[in-house]
C-alpha positions, 0 to 999 in steps of 0.5 A: 586650083581656082581657090588657090588663085583667089587666095593669092590675089587677095593676099597681094591686094592686102599687101598693096593696101597696107603698103600704100597706107604706110606710105601715106602715113609716112608722107603725112608725118613727113609734111612740114607745118604750114606757116600762117599768119593769125589775128585775134578776133576782137569786139568793136562797135559796128553801125551798119544800115539796110538800104531802101529806095525812096521818094521824097513826098510832101506830107500835105499837097493840094491841087488848086482848082476853081469852084466857080467859072469865069476869067482870071483877073488877078494873080497875087503871088510869086511862083515858087514862094512860100505863101501863108494860110489864107493869103489870096492867090487868084481872083476870078472876075467878081462882078457877076458874083457881087451882083448876085450877092446884092440881089440875094440881099435885096430878096431877103429884105423884100421877104422880111418886109412881106413877113412883117406885113403878114405879121401885122395882118394876123395880129389885127385879124386875131384881135377882130376875131376876139370881138367876132368882127371878122370871119374865121376863114379870113383869119385862117388865110392870114395865118397861111400867108404869114407862114408862107412869108416865113418860109420865103424869108428862110429861102432868101436867107439861104440865097444870101448864103449861097451867093456869099459862098460863090463870091468867096470862091471868086477869090482863091486862098491858100488852104495852108502855109506851103510852097506854091508851084508854077501857075498853070493859068495866066491872067485872062484865062477862062476857068471851069469849076472843078476841072481847070488846074490852077496850081499846086501847093504843098508843105515842105517842113517837115517832109516825108520819104516813102519806101516800099518794104517786104511784108517780112519787115512790117513788124520791124517798122512797127517797132521803130514807130514806137521807139527810134533814136537819132541814128535809126534813119539816115537819108542819102540823096541822088547826088550822094549827099548825106542828109544828116537830120533825124527821122521817124516813122510817120505812117505805115500803109493800111495793108499789104499789096496782094500782088507784090507782097509789099507795104508802103512806109512813110518816114518824116524828116525836118526840112527847115532849109528846104534841102529836100524837094517833093518828088526827089529820089533818095536812099533811106538807110535804116539801122540794122538790128544787129548793129552794136558791139560785135566780133569782127575779123578780116573778111579775107579770112573767110572761105565759102563752100556750098553757100556756107562760110568757114574760117581756120582757128589756130589751136596751138600748132593745129588749125581747126576749121570752123563754120561761122555765121557772118553779118555785114561787112565793115570796110575790110572786116566782117561781123561774125554773128556765131562761131567765133569768140573774142580772143581766138586766133584767126588764120588770115594768111596761109590757110589755102593749103590747110586741112582741118586739124592740119599742123601750122607754125606762126610766120609768113606764108610760104612764098611770101616776100621777105620783109625789108 
């Protein structure tokens, strides 16, 4: 009796499943094709850039400090101007350095006079020694005196060079052609050697931009250091202005930071009009390697599921769902790196109710307003 009930329930279940399956098939068959709009995937030129936060830096910048002590007695430049290499900038009270130089020259003359006397003495004693008219000890003493006089001349010459150097340091000159900043000292100020900052001078043309990149991008910038074009680098200043001058890789730092895993790269730009200033913040735009003639479709045709991207492709009256790899957005379009070929029909409207292999018909989507 128990087995009869079991068989009866199983039969009823099979009949129910069969009935539901038939109904589902009938419903699927009864669903009308979904009206969709399509657009043809086409190739187009796509130039797009990766963005890096950067800082404008002078390629050469020097802090001016005095190497001698004293009071500032002269300032010979206009703050903020470009100064030529070797031009005098500051003068420190020269009087004691001039006096020291003159004293050193006098010491040299005295030492040379002593050397001349010692030379004559040794010549005279050597002549007398040949005639055995002088003791050998006297000749030895004259020789030692001569050698001492020679060393005194060398010391005096070094003293002259040292005094001349100090005297030259009393006038601080531009080490290279560049723009000088606002003076940190005024006339009459006392300066100490090596500690008092007088001013800063830096070059402005060309100028550099420093960016910090991940170590994964190192090889990319090494390749760009060997070969780049006028469109490889673009610069955007903090006010949104685009600096339309070609750049090139100037230097890549010696190593990767162990703490951040990044490396510093310096890009050089021409700056004849002095538009870029040392310390400005900017955005460096680097041409993406995937730029070029690429397949593009409207971005609105893309659907995302679990981090993957899909589109529906019209195959006659059937909609095929296809996984794609996308790249950079170009205004309302997006670059498709893989999954779509030029000429394929991409469904842009009406795909919200579609399933893979669902039936479609070309036309405005359901519920769309009629054209006027």
